[in-house]
C-alpha angles and dihedrals in degrees: 000000000000124000090251092054091047091051090049091049091049090050091050091051092048091052090049091051093049090049091050093049089049091052091047092051092044094057097036096082099152100197147328108068109255110263099254124127095235094059097057119108126245131187131050129194118181130183121185123189133178133195135223117323089021132093130176138208141179093211109028091244109070117053134200143147097243136036124187114194108194095145113052089209087076086075092055095049092246105102117107101225141027134034108322147165119279111273111254095028108130101186097099124085116198119189127219084207136013112237121184119266134166138218141170090213100257118148128224119184093337098315134098111250100244123189126202132182143171112259122196097182091268108050142010115230141156086053112184143163113260109176121135093266089070095056126095104170112092112236091008104202092187090065108125098226142032117259129164143156118257123185122213121198113201105198095188106128097231113096095185098062137088111218118209116236119218131193104234130223112275097045113133150163117208140156133238089244112037131223098022097108101256098108090034092060096043125112133191124204136187129196116192111205097212092172090057102063130132132201112254089246090058127086116272089232090077091072098045094089110115097212114116128210143212092270097054114127131200141196132191123205119204098199102187103032094142094049128090133159121249087239091061093047089055098044107033119068092206094062119067100161138035089234101043122129111233119195113243119236114180129196114264120219086250085078092068109117094014131114111227116204095184118040089183091066117113106170104070129086090259094071134059137180116254128215105225129171110243111193122186110250140182109270094223104038099035087225121139111249099208145032110263137187115234116239114212122242092253088062095226104083141043126239115261146147133218116267120240088023142100111237126191112226118195107218126203138187120181146149110255107226092201093056112107092228093057093102135129093270089068090070089076088068091069099169126059121203118197131183120187118189115189123195135167136203108264100167095121098021116129 
């Protein structure tokens, strides 16, 4: 082989290597769906059920043991049929699309501190706070996550007690198309406004006030913590198995205004560990296989509501941008289906 041929061969090999590296970097999008219109998520179906000694409502007036939300307009009080929010309430924010956000689970004025940014596949910038307190447009359909008020009525006749709330077996979050990362990167959150409760004999309207208080508690459920797509295993150095538990590190509000070059980082002041509830589930159905208490985001208490009271519970569903499965492939899932089953301990309840 002549020198000219050798140089040509080396040049060809270098070009191939560069192309391979380009392909690797192109598919190894570690998190935060790239901000393109065609990778946003549409479609939400939510079912909420409660057990004995509990009732639920979307408006604080009409009570039932099961709510199926198949039309998001139910949460705006504008749907024609089915259990729905009280017309005129403006506490619910229903997205046209779900766009990744992140949180460590801290609460400010009754809201989760949610952080959003613009991700170009290399860095996260234009990072800003996006909780409901920053919104001015009523029924904002450009809101990046689902959030609505749910009312829980605890009919146990003991006004002095706090009853633990459990997530019962059969609860789930799954996508219309499975194993693409959409359900795997989803999170569910609950904030119980324990300072905004009302006696069962009082009007439900007394608990509609949105204002939170110093005694509010919150819990986050990570429904598919032992599920990852094969794509993520092949492209993310943190994930070595489709059934590996990955610690959750959310973005703190200190990240607002920053530019983050490495969304995998965990050690700087921009990131914080998150106390999430990780409940065993069936690998094929996504359903939880056992009743589980909900640990609060502060890690020191369990999630509960006052007996003989109506308690407003702020309910969230979002895509966690820091989850390794929150990649472009997840956009093919399109529709998220969620099923929350609440139960409480009634062993000694009158």
